[in-house]
C-alpha positions in Angstrom: 97.0 -22.7 -14.2 96.9 -26.5 -13.8 93.9 -28.0 -12.0 93.1 -31.4 -10.7 90.8 -33.5 -13.0 87.1 -33.2 -12.0 85.9 -35.6 -9.3 82.7 -36.4 -7.7 81.7 -33.9 -5.0 82.6 -34.6 -1.4 80.4 -37.2 0.0 78.9 -37.0 3.7 79.4 -40.3 5.4 76.8 -41.1 8.1 78.2 -41.7 11.8 77.0 -45.3 11.7 79.5 -46.1 9.0 82.6 -44.3 10.5 84.4 -47.4 11.5 84.3 -48.6 7.8 85.7 -45.4 6.4 89.0 -45.3 4.5 90.5 -42.0 5.6 92.3 -41.5 2.3 89.0 -42.0 0.4 87.2 -38.8 1.1 86.2 -37.3 -2.3 88.0 -34.0 -3.3 86.2 -30.6 -3.5 86.8 -29.5 -7.0 85.4 -25.9 -7.1 85.0 -22.9 -4.8 81.1 -23.1 -5.4 81.2 -26.7 -4.0 83.3 -25.6 -1.0 81.0 -22.8 -0.3 78.0 -25.2 -0.5 79.6 -27.5 1.9 80.4 -24.7 4.5 76.8 -23.3 4.2 75.7 -26.9 5.0 77.7 -26.7 8.2 75.0 -24.5 9.5 73.3 -26.4 12.3 75.8 -29.2 11.9 78.0 -30.0 14.9 81.4 -31.4 15.8 79.8 -34.1 17.7 76.5 -35.8 16.3 74.8 -35.7 19.8 75.7 -31.8 20.2 77.8 -32.6 23.3 80.9 -31.0 21.8 81.4 -27.3 20.8 78.6 -24.9 21.9 78.4 -23.4 18.5 77.8 -25.1 15.2 80.6 -25.8 12.7 80.0 -22.9 10.3 79.9 -20.4 13.1 83.1 -21.9 14.8 85.0 -22.0 11.5 84.0 -18.4 10.8 85.0 -17.3 14.3 88.4 -19.1 13.9 89.0 -17.5 10.5 88.2 -14.0 11.9 90.8 -14.4 14.7 93.5 -15.5 12.2 92.7 -12.6 9.8 93.1 -10.2 12.8 96.3 -11.6 14.0 97.8 -12.6 10.5 96.3 -10.2 8.0 98.8 -11.0 5.4 98.4 -14.8 5.5 95.3 -15.7 3.5 96.2 -19.3 3.4 96.2 -19.6 7.1 93.0 -17.7 7.2 91.3 -20.0 4.8 92.7 -23.0 6.7 90.8 -21.7 9.8 87.7 -21.3 7.7 87.7 -25.0 6.5 89.6 -26.8 9.4 86.5 -28.6 10.8 84.7 -29.6 7.6 85.9 -33.1 8.2 83.3 -33.3 11.0 80.6 -32.7 8.3 82.2 -35.1 5.8 82.5 -38.0 8.2 80.2 -37.5 11.1 81.4 -38.9 14.4 85.1 -39.4 13.6 86.8 -36.9 15.7 90.1 -38.5 15.6 90.2 -38.4 11.8 88.5 -35.2 11.0 91.7 -33.3 10.3 92.7 -35.9 7.8 89.3 -35.9 6.2 89.2 -32.2 5.8 92.8 -32.0 4.4 92.0 -34.7 1.8 88.9 -32.9 0.6 90.6 -29.5 0.1 94.1 -30.3 -1.0 93.4 -30.3 -4.8 91.4 -27.0 -4.6 93.3 -25.0 -2.0 96.8 -26.5 -2.1 99.1 -28.4 0.1 99.8 -25.8 2.6 96.2 -25.2 3.5 95.6 -28.9 3.6 98.5 -29.6 5.8 97.3 -26.9 8.3 93.9 -28.4 8.3 95.5 -31.7 9.2 98.0 -30.3 11.8 95.4 -28.5 13.8 94.7 -31.7 15.6 98.5 -32.4 15.9 98.9 -29.0 17.4 96.3 -29.7 20.0 98.3 -32.7 21.2 101.5 -30.6 21.3 99.8 -27.8 23.4 98.4 -30.5 25.6 101.9 -31.6 26.3 103.6 -28.3 26.6 101.1 -25.6 28.0 99.4 -26.5 31.3 97.3 -23.2 31.2 96.0 -24.2 27.7 95.1 -27.7 29.0 93.2 -26.2 31.9 91.2 -23.9 29.7 90.1 -26.7 27.2 86.5 -27.5 27.4 85.2 -30.7 28.8 84.4 -32.1 25.3 87.9 -31.0 23.9 89.6 -32.8 26.9 87.5 -35.9 26.2 88.3 -36.0 22.5 92.1 -35.5 23.1 92.2 -39.1 24.0 90.7 -40.2 20.6 93.3 -37.8 18.9 96.3 -39.6 20.4 96.7 -37.9 23.8 99.5 -35.4 24.7 102.7 -35.7 22.6 105.7 -37.6 23.7 109.0 -35.8 24.1 110.1 -37.1 20.7 106.9 -36.0 19.1 107.3 -32.6 20.4 110.8 -32.3 19.1 109.9 -33.4 15.7 106.8 -31.0 15.5 108.8 -28.1 16.6 111.0 -28.6 13.5 108.2 -28.7 11.2 108.1 -25.6 8.8 104.4 -25.1 9.6 104.8 -25.5 13.4 104.1 -21.7 14.3 101.2 -21.5 11.8 99.6 -24.8 13.1 99.8 -23.6 16.7 98.3 -20.3 15.7 95.4 -22.1 14.1 95.0 -24.3 17.1 94.7 -21.4 19.4 92.3 -19.7 17.3 90.3 -23.0 17.0 90.1 -23.1 20.9 89.1 -19.4 21.1 86.5 -19.4 18.3 83.6 -21.0 20.3 81.8 -17.9 21.5 77.9 -18.3 21.5 76.3 -15.3 19.9 79.5 -13.6 18.6 78.8 -11.5 15.5 81.2 -12.5 12.6 81.2 -11.6 8.9 78.8 -13.7 6.8 80.2 -16.7 4.9 79.9 -15.0 1.4 82.5 -12.3 2.4 85.0 -15.1 2.4 84.4 -16.1 -1.2 87.1 -13.6 -2.6 89.6 -14.9 -0.1 89.0 -18.5 -1.0 89.1 -17.7 -4.7 92.6 -15.9 -4.4 93.9 -18.9 -2.4 92.6 -21.4 -4.9 94.0 -19.4 -7.9 97.5 -19.2 -6.3 97.8 -22.9 -5.5 
């Protein structure tokens, strides 16, 4: 199986340097071991550096999201893994909420494939879609999520909605977004991170 050439491990960028970050320059994650290490480092790391965002840390949130997707889409391991890694961009470039989907996608594309990377990027796009089309969803958003929606581009326009609905990954991206919004339960028991390694290995091997 062809693999991308080895590259430096993903670099974590301090919040103070966010304005200077080239969103296409996040270093790729080149091995499952490196990805597992990055996910482990998301314990006690938060989507907002001042902890004003999600009520659970990134690792807990990502595992909850992945569990929900495994429950609802047991045959789609790429979608599950996208849920597991969808917020690593917050760790890679702290404080850049608007760009965290792009950062995460850039980091995992070589290891996990184009579809997983695209779903990671689209989970922010899907938030904008639901903000424009689902009033109940908007009402249920946390205060932090409503605030960051502005930085992420705000609700979609009619033209953007029509274009997104034609995207082949539209349904999967919306499913990921709904799991993202639901996976923020403080104290919820979920499977340990290591239990996901075989799933990640299968997705990486199939890319």
